C-alpha positions as CSV (number, residue, x, y, z in Angstrom):
1,M,96.3,59.8,97.0
2,K,97.7,61.9,99.9
3,H,101.5,61.5,100.4
4,V,102.0,59.9,97.0
5,Q,103.9,61.8,94.3
6,R,104.2,60.7,90.7
7,V,107.7,61.3,89.3
8,P,108.3,60.8,85.6
9,G,111.8,59.4,84.9
10,K,114.0,60.1,81.9
11,D,113.0,56.7,80.5
12,G,109.4,57.9,80.4
13,V,108.4,55.6,83.3
14,V,106.3,57.2,86.1
15,R,107.5,56.1,89.5
16,L,105.6,56.6,92.8
17,Y,107.2,58.1,95.9
18,F,106.0,58.6,99.5
19,R,106.4,62.2,100.5
20,K,105.6,63.6,103.9
21,A,106.9,66.6,105.8
22,G,109.6,65.6,108.2
23,C,110.0,62.2,106.7
24,P,112.5,60.8,104.1
25,S,111.3,60.2,100.6
26,V,110.5,56.5,99.9
27,R,109.9,54.9,96.6
28,L,106.7,52.9,96.6
29,K,106.5,49.4,95.2
30,S,102.7,48.9,94.8
31,P,100.8,49.7,91.6
32,E,99.1,53.1,91.3
33,G,95.4,53.0,92.5
34,S,95.7,49.6,94.1
35,A,94.7,48.5,97.6
36,E,98.3,47.4,98.2
37,L,99.5,50.9,97.6
38,A,97.0,52.3,100.1
39,A,98.2,49.8,102.7
40,E,101.8,50.6,101.9
41,V,101.3,54.3,102.4
42,A,99.2,53.8,105.6
43,A,102.1,51.7,107.1
44,L,104.6,54.4,106.3
45,V,102.4,57.1,107.8
46,A,101.9,55.1,110.9
47,A,105.7,54.5,111.2
48,A,106.3,58.2,110.9
49,G,104.1,59.0,113.9
50,P,102.1,62.2,114.3
51,D,102.7,65.2,112.1
52,R,105.5,67.4,113.4
53,G,105.6,71.1,112.9
54,P,108.6,72.9,111.3
55,D,111.8,72.6,113.3
56,T,113.7,75.5,111.7
57,L,112.8,79.0,110.6
58,R,113.4,78.0,107.0
59,Q,110.6,75.3,107.3
60,A,108.3,77.8,109.1
61,L,108.8,80.4,106.4
62,R,108.0,78.0,103.6
63,H,105.0,76.7,105.4
64,Y,103.7,80.2,105.9
65,E,104.2,81.1,102.2
66,L,102.8,77.9,100.7
67,K,100.1,76.7,103.2
68,S,99.0,79.6,105.3
69,A,95.5,80.9,104.5
70,D,96.5,84.3,105.9
71,F,99.3,84.6,103.3
72,A,97.0,83.4,100.5
73,D,94.5,86.1,101.4
74,L,97.0,89.0,101.0
75,A,96.9,91.4,98.0
76,P,99.4,90.7,95.2
77,S,101.4,93.8,96.1
78,T,101.6,92.8,99.7
79,K,102.6,89.2,98.8
80,Y,105.4,90.6,96.6
81,E,106.8,92.7,99.5
82,Y,106.4,89.8,102.0
83,R,108.2,87.4,99.7
84,L,111.2,89.7,99.6
85,I,111.3,89.7,103.4
86,L,110.7,85.9,103.6
87,K,113.7,85.5,101.3
88,E,115.9,87.8,103.4
89,L,114.8,86.0,106.6
90,E,115.6,82.6,105.1
91,E,119.0,83.7,104.0
92,D,119.9,85.3,107.3
93,F,118.2,83.0,109.9
94,G,116.9,79.9,107.9
95,A,119.0,77.4,109.9
96,V,118.1,78.8,113.3
97,P,115.8,76.4,115.3
98,I,112.4,77.7,116.0
99,A,112.9,77.2,119.7
100,A,115.6,79.9,119.7
101,F,113.1,82.7,118.9
102,K,112.5,83.7,122.5
103,P,111.9,87.3,123.7
104,A,115.5,88.1,124.3
105,Y,116.5,86.9,120.8
106,L,113.6,88.8,119.2
107,L,114.6,92.0,121.0
108,D,118.1,91.6,119.6
109,L,116.6,91.3,116.1
110,R,114.4,94.3,116.6
111,N,117.4,96.4,117.7
112,T,119.5,95.1,114.7
113,W,116.8,96.1,112.3
114,A,115.9,99.5,113.9
115,P,118.7,101.5,112.2
116,R,117.1,100.6,108.8
117,G,114.0,102.6,109.8
118,H,110.9,102.1,111.9
119,R,108.8,100.6,109.1
120,A,111.6,98.2,107.9
121,A,112.0,96.9,111.4
122,N,108.3,96.6,112.3
123,I,107.3,94.9,109.0
124,R,110.1,92.3,109.5
125,L,108.9,91.6,113.0
126,Q,105.4,91.2,111.7
127,V,106.3,88.8,108.9
128,L,108.5,86.8,111.4
129,K,105.5,86.6,113.8
130,N,103.2,85.5,111.0
131,A,105.6,82.6,110.1
132,L,106.1,81.6,113.7
133,W,102.4,81.8,114.7
134,P,101.7,78.0,114.4
135,A,104.7,77.4,116.7
136,I,103.5,80.0,119.1
137,V,100.0,78.5,119.2
138,G,101.6,75.0,119.6
139,G,103.7,76.1,122.6
140,Q,107.1,75.6,120.9
141,L,108.1,79.1,122.2
142,G,106.8,78.7,125.7
143,T,103.5,80.0,127.0
144,G,102.0,83.2,125.6
145,D,103.1,85.3,122.6
146,P,106.8,86.3,122.9
147,F,106.2,89.1,120.4
148,A,103.8,90.8,122.8
149,L,106.9,91.7,125.0
150,I,108.7,93.4,122.1
151,P,107.6,97.0,121.4
152,Q,107.6,98.2,117.9
153,V,110.2,100.7,116.8
154,R,108.8,104.2,117.2
155,R,108.3,106.4,114.3
156,P,110.7,109.4,114.5
157,R,108.9,112.5,115.8
158,D,110.6,114.7,113.3
159,L,109.8,112.5,110.3
160,A,107.6,114.2,107.7
161,E,104.3,112.6,106.8
162,P,104.9,110.5,103.6
163,H,101.5,111.6,102.1
164,A,100.5,115.2,102.6
165,I,96.9,115.9,103.7
166,W,94.9,117.7,100.9
167,P,93.3,121.0,102.0
168,Q,89.8,121.4,100.7
169,A,90.8,124.3,98.5
170,V,93.4,122.1,96.8
171,V,90.9,119.3,96.2
172,E,88.5,121.7,94.6
173,T,91.2,123.4,92.5
174,V,92.5,120.1,91.1
175,T,89.0,118.8,90.5
176,K,87.9,121.9,88.6
177,A,91.1,122.0,86.6
178,A,90.7,118.4,85.5
179,I,87.1,119.1,84.4
180,A,88.2,122.2,82.6
181,E,90.8,120.2,80.6
182,G,88.2,117.5,79.8
183,R,89.8,115.0,82.1
184,F,86.5,114.0,83.6
185,G,87.7,110.5,84.7
186,L,90.6,112.1,86.5
187,A,88.3,114.5,88.4
188,R,86.1,111.6,89.3
189,G,89.0,109.6,90.6
190,V,90.2,112.4,92.8
191,A,86.7,112.9,94.2
192,I,86.2,109.2,94.9
193,A,89.5,109.0,96.7
194,R,88.8,112.1,98.8
195,Y,85.2,111.4,99.8
196,A,85.2,107.5,99.9
197,G,88.8,106.7,100.7
198,P,89.7,103.8,98.5
199,R,93.3,103.1,97.4
200,L,94.4,103.9,93.9
201,G,94.2,100.2,92.9
202,D,90.5,100.2,93.9
203,V,89.7,103.6,92.3
204,V,90.8,102.5,88.8
205,K,88.6,99.3,89.0
206,L,85.4,100.8,90.4
207,T,82.3,100.5,88.2
208,K,78.9,102.1,88.2
209,A,77.8,99.1,90.4
210,A,79.6,100.8,93.3
211,R,76.8,103.4,93.5
212,K,73.7,101.8,95.1
213,A,70.7,103.8,96.3
214,G,72.7,106.7,97.8
215,R,75.5,104.5,99.1
216,F,79.0,103.8,97.8
217,V,79.9,100.1,98.0
218,F,83.2,98.3,97.1
219,L,85.8,95.8,98.2
220,S,89.0,97.2,99.7
221,G,91.8,95.7,97.5
222,K,94.3,94.6,100.1
223,R,92.1,92.3,102.2
224,R,89.0,92.3,100.1
225,V,87.1,93.9,103.0
226,P,83.6,95.1,102.2
227,V,83.2,98.9,102.4
228,D,79.6,100.3,102.5
229,L,79.1,104.0,103.3
230,A,76.7,106.8,102.5
231,E,77.7,108.6,99.3
232,D,79.1,112.0,100.2
233,P,77.2,114.9,98.7
234,A,80.5,116.4,97.4
235,L,81.2,113.1,95.6
236,T,77.7,113.0,94.2
237,K,78.2,116.6,92.9
238,V,81.4,115.7,90.9
239,L,80.0,112.4,89.6
240,D,76.8,114.0,88.4
241,A,78.6,117.0,86.9
242,T,80.8,114.8,84.7
243,P,79.8,112.4,81.9
244,G,79.8,108.7,82.4
245,R,81.5,106.4,79.8
246,G,80.8,102.7,79.9
247,L,81.0,100.9,83.3
248,I,84.2,102.4,84.7
249,L,83.8,105.4,87.0
250,A,87.3,106.8,86.6
251,Y,88.2,106.5,82.9
252,N,91.1,108.0,80.9
253,M,91.0,110.3,77.9
254,D,90.2,107.3,75.6
255,G,87.2,106.4,77.8
256,L,89.0,103.3,79.0
257,A,90.0,102.2,82.5
258,Y,93.2,103.7,83.8
259,T,96.2,101.7,84.8
260,E,97.4,102.6,88.3
261,S,100.6,104.1,86.9
262,G,98.6,106.0,84.2
263,F,96.3,107.6,86.7
264,Y,99.2,108.4,89.1
265,Q,101.3,110.1,86.4
266,E,98.4,112.1,85.0
267,L,97.5,113.4,88.5
268,R,101.1,114.1,89.3
269,K,101.5,116.2,86.1
270,L,98.3,118.2,86.7
271,V,99.3,118.9,90.3
272,A,102.7,120.1,89.1
273,R,101.2,122.4,86.5
274,L,98.9,124.0,89.1
275,H,101.7,124.5,91.5
276,R,103.9,126.2,88.9
277,A,101.0,128.5,88.0
278,G,100.7,129.4,91.7
279,K,97.2,128.0,92.0
280,I,98.0,125.5,94.8
281,D,100.6,125.8,97.5
282,A,102.7,122.7,96.8
283,G,103.4,120.1,94.1
284,G,103.7,117.1,96.3
285,Y,100.0,116.2,96.7
286,N,99.5,112.6,95.6
287,M,96.7,110.1,95.3
288,H,97.3,108.2,98.6
289,G,97.3,111.6,100.3
290,L,93.6,111.8,99.5
291,R,93.0,108.5,101.3
292,H,94.9,109.9,104.3
293,T,92.8,113.0,104.1
294,F,89.7,110.9,104.3
295,G,91.1,108.8,107.2
296,V,92.3,111.8,109.2
297,E,89.0,113.6,108.7
298,A,87.3,110.5,110.2
299,A,89.7,110.5,113.2
300,L,89.1,114.2,113.8
301,A,85.4,113.6,113.7
302,G,85.9,111.2,116.7
303,C,85.5,107.8,114.9
304,T,86.6,104.8,117.0
305,D,89.2,102.4,115.6
306,A,86.5,100.0,114.6
307,E,84.4,102.7,112.9
308,G,87.5,104.0,111.1
309,A,88.5,100.5,110.0
310,A,85.0,100.0,108.5
311,L,85.3,103.3,106.6
312,M,88.8,102.6,105.3
313,G,88.4,98.9,104.5
314,H,91.0,97.7,107.0
315,G,91.1,94.1,108.1
316,S,92.0,95.2,111.7
317,P,91.0,98.2,113.8
318,H,94.6,98.6,114.8
319,S,95.4,99.8,111.2
320,F,93.4,103.0,111.9
321,A,96.1,104.1,114.4
322,T,98.1,105.9,111.7
323,Y,95.2,108.3,111.0
324,R,94.5,108.8,114.7
325,R,98.1,109.8,115.2
326,Q,98.0,112.4,112.4
327,A,94.6,113.6,113.6
328,E,95.9,114.0,117.2
329,R,98.8,116.2,116.0
330,I,96.4,118.4,114.1
331,R,94.0,118.5,117.1
332,L,96.8,119.5,119.5
333,S,98.1,122.1,117.1
334,E,94.7,123.7,116.6
335,G,94.0,123.6,120.3
336,A,97.3,125.3,121.0
337,T,96.6,127.9,118.3
338,A,93.2,128.6,119.8
339,K,94.7,129.1,123.3
340,I,97.3,131.5,122.0
341,A,94.5,133.5,120.1
342,A,92.5,133.6,123.3
343,L,95.5,134.8,125.3
344,R,96.2,137.6,122.8
345,E,92.5,138.6,122.9
346,R,92.6,138.8,126.7
347,T,95.8,140.8,126.6
348,K,94.3,143.1,124.0
349,N,91.2,143.6,126.0
350,A,93.3,144.2,129.1
351,D,95.3,146.9,127.3
352,V,92.1,148.6,126.2
353,K,90.8,148.6,129.7
354,N,94.0,150.1,131.0
355,D,93.9,152.8,128.4
356,L,90.4,153.7,129.4
357,E,91.2,153.7,133.1
358,N,94.2,155.9,132.4
359,G,92.3,158.2,130.2
360,C,89.6,158.8,132.8
361,K,92.0,159.8,135.6
362,T,91.9,163.5,136.6
363,D,95.2,165.3,136.9
364,V,96.0,166.3,140.5
365,P,98.1,169.4,141.3
366,D,101.6,168.5,142.7
367,A,100.9,170.5,145.9
368,E,97.7,168.6,146.6
369,R,99.3,165.2,145.6
370,S,102.1,165.8,148.2
371,A,99.7,166.8,151.0
372,T,99.0,164.4,153.8
373,P,95.4,163.0,154.3
374,D,95.1,165.1,157.5
375,A,96.1,168.3,155.8
376,K,93.5,167.7,153.1
377,K,90.8,167.2,155.7
378,A,91.8,170.5,157.4
């Protein structure tokens, strides 16, 4: 029965208690399953009045973690990260009333977190907003969304990209090297990440069922978002050129499914060997960089945020902004390079024209050059 909790005592006797958020715990007197118990609980519920939402941030954080469908839908890795932040927020601000989280207070929090880095600050703001969302909808923080007035902490312009884009030559070199070493599953995994864009956690789980009539279909791991795209011919080429073993597409040397760490380490070692041998330009290429390569390529091709989100398996179109930002920097750089090349070509052509004009000039004697126009006519 709702609001009734069975509590075994040390004497082995089970006692019934009335438990409801925002209400004191009350020991129930009526027998379990009886009509008298139902009436007793109904009376306590009526006396408590309508359900009240959380009053403090601590209560809101717990409600978000334990009862929110949005939190329950997160990937395990995201839940782990969010729980660490929830614990930090509870320790620092748990006793603060929900009504205190007005725009000015949120701005102070943002500025306090900003020195820890743009991602650290922004993710804390996001988790805090998630926890306070029922209060925002319920009007406990005034009208509108107070977080809409708080801009995110900007990413430093001089901060290097965490995942390097893979040039096509590097993709092909790594893939061919893996095949030459008999690491067929590794080559397949690299090709899948490059030409279909799944995360490493998805790559190691993909089975033959992902290939359907010329399409590549899977569920994106974080939000379980369906991804359905035409299989890239370059991916088809690698998959058809390597042997299949069982159901798993990207298998290890034993023919079994990779663990995420196993695939990551094997790829890292291969990339390092190729770099030491001078066959690729850097040793920092990683698996998530392949996903970024896929996303940036889509942004360079002109995909909208909605189209990019569909390709990448994002739950929200806003998540594609990272790839658009990287693509815009590449596009601007290439545009500037093209303009410089055009300027140099124009300058070169102008120099050639001047040389021709100078070469075609006829030498004029000094006496004739010094004569006046009237003297020449005479």
